[in-house]
N, C-alpha and C positions, 0 to 999 in steps of 0.2 A: 331257488334256494332247498327246493324239493331233492338236490342231487347230493348237497350238503350234508353230512350226517353230524357232524359237530354236535354234540350233549348241546354246548351253549345257543345253538339255533332253535333250540326245538324249546330251551326256557326262556332265549327272548321272541321267540313270536307267540307266548302264553303270559309276555306281560299283558296289561290290561291295555285299552287305548287311550284311555289319559292315562299321561307318563305321569303326571304332577298328585296322582292319588299314592295318599302313603305307604310305602313298601315295607318299611321296617319303622318300629318305633322302640329305644333302647331304655332299659331302665332306671338311664341315669339325664331319661329328657331329652334325648338328641332323635331329630325324625329324616329319616330319607325315604325323599320318595322315588318312585319308578324309573324315574332320568335321571337321576340323583346316581341308581345304578349302573343305566347305560351309558352316562360320561365316562365316572370312574371307573369301569369296565376297560371301556376304550382307552384310555389312559395309561393306564396301569399292561394293559396288552400291546400298547404303543410302545412302551419303554421296552418289554421285553424285547417287543423284534427287533430295536433298536439294535440289540447288542448283540445280532446276528450270530446266535448261538445255533447249532446247526438242528437238524431235521431231530425231534425227538426227544428234544433236554430237558431232564429232568430239571423240575425249579423243586428242591426242598425247603419246609417250610415250619418252623420252631417256633412259633409266637401262642401270647395268650388269647382269648378269643375277644372279636370284636367284628365289626359290620364291614370293618377296611380288611380284615382276612379274608373273609366269604369273598369280596372283592378281588383280591390276589386269587382264589382258587375259580371262580368266575374268569378274570381275565387270561389265565392259565390254558385254560380248557379255549376259551376265547382266539386266543395268539396259535393254537395248536401245538401248546406243548403239554408235558405229563405231571401232573400235580404231587407231589410225596409230603405226607401231611407227616410232622413226627410228635410225637405225644411232650406236651409241657413237661411231664414231671423226666424226661430221660435227664440221666445225667453222661457224662465225658467220655465212658468207655462206649456205651449203648451208642452217640451221637457219631463217635469215631466209625463205630461200626459202619452205621446208617451210610454215614456219606461216602466213606471206603469202598463198601457194596455196590451202593448206587450213581455214583459219580455221575453229581448231578453238576449241571454247567452252572445256577444262582442255588446259594443256601437262603433262607429269610431266616432273622432272628430278632430276639429281643435286644435294645437297646444293651440293657443291664447282662445279656449274658456276649457281646458281640467278641469281647478281649478272648475267651477262650473255645467259641463256634471258628472264629472267623480263624484264628489258629490251626486249627484242625481240618476248614476249609479247605484252606491255600493251601498248607499241605499235600491234600488229597489232591490238587490239582483244578479243585474247582477257582470258574474266573471274577467271580462277581458275588461281591457279601453285601446286602445290605440288611439296616434294621425295619422294623415294625411295632409300634407299638398300640397298648390298647385304650389310647391317649387322641388317636389320629396322630404322634407324630412317629419320627422316622425315616431313614430318607429313601426309602422306598415311596413316599408320599410325595417326597419334597422333592426328586427324580423325575416323578409321574406327571408332575405337575406344570412341568413345561413340554408336555405333548400333548396332542391335538386329543380332542373329544368326540373325536369320528373312527371309523374304524370298521372297515370289511371284514369279515367275519372270515378262521382261515378254514381250508376248503378238510375233511377231515373222512376221512371211512370208518362205516360203521366195528372194523374189526381194530380200529386204530385206536393205539394207546391216551387213556385220558387219562387214566392214576395207577400210581402202586402205593400197595398199605404194608406197611411190614407188619409178619405175625411169627411167631417164633415156632420152631417146634421142639419134641421133645427133648431132642438131642441139647437146646438151649441156643443152637444157629437161627437167627431169623432168618425168613423166606419172603421177599416181597412180589406182593400176590398181586399182574398184572391186569388191570380192570378197565376195558376198553368201551369206548365212549358209547356202543350198542348194548353191551351187558347193563350200563348203568341208566340208559335212557329205556331201554325193554320191563327190565324193574320198574322204574318209577313210573310209567304209563299204567302197568298190573295194577301196583298198587293205588293210584288215583282211581281207578275205578272199585278196584275192589275192597275200599275204607271209604267208601262214598262221596270223595272227594268235592265240595257246590260251592257253589258263586255265592259268595258272601264267609266263607270261612275265614279263620282267624286261628295262627299256631303261636303257642305258647312256642319259642323254642329256646330249651332250657339245658339240652345238653351239649359236652362239646366238641370240639368241629376239624378233631382230627382222628375221628374212626367212623365208619358207616354208620352210624344208628343218628349223629347230627349231622353229620358231611352229606352225606345220599339219601337215607329215608327220610329224614327231616326237611332237609331245606328245598331238596329237590321238589318233595310234597309239595310244599308254599310254592315255589317259584312255576312249575309246573301247572299249577292251577290258579297264578294270579293273586295270592290271598298273602295279605299281612302278616310279617311277622311280631308281633311283640319277644326282645328280646333279651335274655337275661344272660348276663356276662359269666356272673357267678351264682351257683343256684342258692334262693334264698326261697323256702318253706313256704312263707309269711308271706310273701310277695309273689309271688307264682298264685297262691289261694285268691289275691286281693285282682290280679289279672285279671283270674277266670272269669268277672264281668263282663271281661271283652270281648275273650275268645271261643273257638267255639273245640280247638282241637289240644292235645296234650301228651305230647312223647317223653317215655323219661325210663329209667332204670330203676330198678326194684328197691334202692339204697331209698330216692327217690319219693317214693310212695310211703316208704318209710317213717320220712322225716316229715310229710305233709299230716300224716295220720299223728302225727308230735303233736302238731298247729288244735285249738281248741276252736279255731275260724272256720277251720274244714267242717261243712254244714251242706245239709242238699239247697240251702237257698245259696250258698256260695256259688255251688258248683251248677248252678238251672240253666245258664245261659249256653253250659257244655253240648258238646256232640260224643265227643271221642276219646277215650283216656287210654293211649297204647303202654308196653310195657315190653322190654325186652333186651337182648347183651347179656343175662343173665339170667336164673332161675326166679319166679316169683313165688313166694313160699305160699301154703296154701291160704295162713293165716294171712298173709297180706292179702292174697285176694278178698275174704271174706270180709277182713274189716271193713276194704273199699268199700264193698257193697251197700254192706250194711250203714256205714256212714252217710254214704254221699247217693246212694241207690243206683250208682251204674256199676260196668260189668267191663272190668280191664280185660282191655283186650291182648291177648299174648301172643308174640310173635317167636318166629327165629329166623335167625341167619347168621353168616360168618362175613367175616374180612373177603374170603375166594368167591362167593358167592352171593354177593348182598342178601334181598329176603328170600327167604325159600318156603316158608310156610305158614298160618296165619289162622286163626282164630275164626269166625265166620263173625261179618259187620252184619249185615241184613240178618235178621231173626229167622227167614225162611230156609235160607242157609244152614239149618243148627242152630243150637245154643254156645256160648260162651264159654269153655267148659275148664278151671281150675285145675291146674296141673298136668294141661298140654299144651300144646303150640298150635291147636286145628289142623288143618287143611293142606295140602300141596297149594300152590298159587297157581293160577292159571297160566299152561303154557310147563308148568315146572316137573319134573317126574321125579318121584321120590320113593324110592327103593328099602328093605332090612334085608341084610342077608349074611348070610356066616363063613365063619372062616374059610370056606371051601369053594366060597363064591357063587352059591344056592339060595334062593330065596328062603326067606326064614317065612312059616306058618304064621297066620293071624295072631298078635295077643303076646308073641315071643320076641326076644328077646335079641337084636342083634350091632351087626354095624350100621350107619346110616351112607346111602348114596343116592348123589342128587346127577339131575342133567336140567338142561335147560337153557335162555339166550341170555341167562342172568352168571352164568357161571363162569369164572376167569378163564386168562389165555393163557394161561402157565405159571411158574415162579422166576422171576426175574433172575438171565443168569443159571440158570437152572434146571438144562432138557431134562436129565438124569430124576431128580428130584419128582420134576411136575409127569416124567413119566408114569411113574411110579403111582403117584397118587389118583393116576387113573387108570381105571379096567379096560383089559380089552376091546370092550363095547362103548367104551367111550361115556364111561357115569363117571364119578369124580369121589373119593371115597371122604369122607368126610373126618372122619376121628371121631363122631360122635357115635353113643350107641344107645339108641331107642327101639320102642316098637309100634306098631300099628295096630290102634284096634278095630273090631267087625264094622264100628263106626265109619273109617277112616281117620278117626283123632290120632294124631301122631304125640307121645311121651319121649322127651330125651331123659335118658336115665343114668346119663353119666356119661365121659370121656374116656374112649379107650384108652388115652395116654395118658392120664393124672392128670391133664390140665386143673388149673384151679380159676376160676370168672369169681374175681373179686370186685364188687362193685361196678362190673360194665366190664372188669379189665381182665384182657387176662395174663395169667400169672404161668408161666413153664415151671416146673421144678426143678430140673434139669440143670437149668440157668439159676435161680439160686442155691443151688447144691453147690453147684462151681464155684461160685463165691466163698460158701461158708471154707470148704475144704480145703481153698487154698488159705487159708486162718491159721497163726501160729498156735500148734499144739492141738492141732481136730484130726482125728480118723478118718471121720465118714459119718456123715449125716444124710438124713431122707426130709423131703419137704413135703406134707400132705394138707390136705382142703378140709374143713371144716367147719360146719354150720355157720351163718353168726347175723343175728337178729339183723343190723344195719346192712351191709355189706353184699348181706347173699350166702357167701364164701369168701376165709382167710387161710392162711398158710398159719399153719407150727411145725417149725421147725426141732428135729429130733438126730443130735448131735452125741457121736461117742469121742471120747478124748483118749490121746496118745498116750501110751506108760507113764506114768510118772507125770503127767500135764494137770494141771488147773484148769479148771472152764469155767465163764458165766455164761449162762445166756441170757443178760441184756446188758455185757458187753459184746456178745455175735450182735444182736439184735443192732443195736450203735455203732458197731463197725460198718455195717450191710446199708445203715440212712447215708453211709458218704458213700456211697458206689453208685447203689441204683435208687431207680423210680420207688416214692413212699408207697403205693399200692401192692409194691411187689416183694416190701418188707414181711416180714412173718410175724403176727401180731403175740406169739409166746416161741421163745426155745429152751428148749425140756433137754440137760445133760444127764444119759443114761448110761450103762455099761453096755448095752447090746443092741440088737437092732433086733425082730423078729424077722428071719429067714427059712425061704423055703428047700426041699432038700435039695435043689443047684444052686441053695446059695441066694440066691435072687431074694433081697427083699420084699415084706410083705407088707407096702404100701396097705392094703386093705386094715389088715388088724391098729393099724399106728392111727387108721381114721376112727377106728371105730372104739378104739378106747381113750382118745380124745375128743370124740365129738357132742359130747358134754357141755366141753368148754366153756363157750358163751352164747348157749341155749338151754334153759332149761327144761328138763323135761326128757332130754335126746341122752342123757345119762348113760352108758351098760347098767339093766337093771337086773 
């Protein structure tokens, strides 16, 4: 097996010797053993291989969170194909773009969306569309049931493609980040050591499984350690706290911590069985960091990563490596290089703000079918330009201070202003729009739209928001929309978004209004 670099082979090798032990326990009382994972992934892998797909075929998946959806991911790796997860909130215009761009051989969607998704898929040339629901129904499982539960893991090289994750550019055009078996396995192994995974650990899996945090960081962590997962299909703060009596590790976005802090049941006693709380995908407000420490006695470990690189940095787990410092994302992970550079490509002095660049075995292979864009995002000496802006202090702690391209991270999801502005600008009566991110106590950041009407046109901010709701995923919808006479501009005529952010930053968080 040693010559096979398939990520699934490494995960399978970490299963406990006793396959009848519990691997996953769900919030609705279902129990899956490691043997169930082994057999189900074999059957789904056999189904995929029976379709006689071309090598490197993409399997695009937009389904609700379920253990079967996890099995589909593992089966895709096992069969040697490329997994392409899609956010469940995406609507038809977005799905049409992803399917058109990635040209998947197989699309799997929820039964309720089969009508419109299959129409888009077949029109784009996809041969096979299956359904999969969160109640163990759907044509995928019906078809897989007829296949053998024995399967030899497909051979894969370390630089072979394992997954494509779509991430937008500020132009609004999404880019498919190509991640290899080697990228994902190297990162999972580093995190296993760095976060002190140990025998007997139990993970509360409370995240969606269509992006890096839930799909790779959390799931690979538990699987590579042979650890049981307590699986929450939908996040319920009270249930999560209750389950902490049986668990040791929790990973969440800041929003989840804010919601748990709102529960009276969150006490030191309730979390006394826990070992580690990890936060990422969006900036953790220092208030949340401090409140959590005060209520539970635990210091949240904040880390930093992105679709293109999986995890890059982490606050220390071991006390001997340093303290966990709120407002920072810690140190570069072992084997990962992080540097801060100015616009001319020169290193910034300690404590000075510049563009963050990274290098390491976790850094992606490039953007799907975008060689020019890929080349543009790497430096001549092979470092990836993250687009994030930050600084490194004298002790080596990294702080992210913003995004160079006005990216908004709302509840852990990336929102690209140019995409939303494009939709607003197409609306009748709209002359121009600008979307900025402002602080929000629950989501970390939310979008606020500022719109100019065409001469003589009457616009209503609430109606603009309502129109967007029929077109875009909910996390992209601005929380407020203001109609104004003009936008602030610099001498070059460019909209000064920093002034708009400043003007609206106190909208949702008291004490941040302009003084």
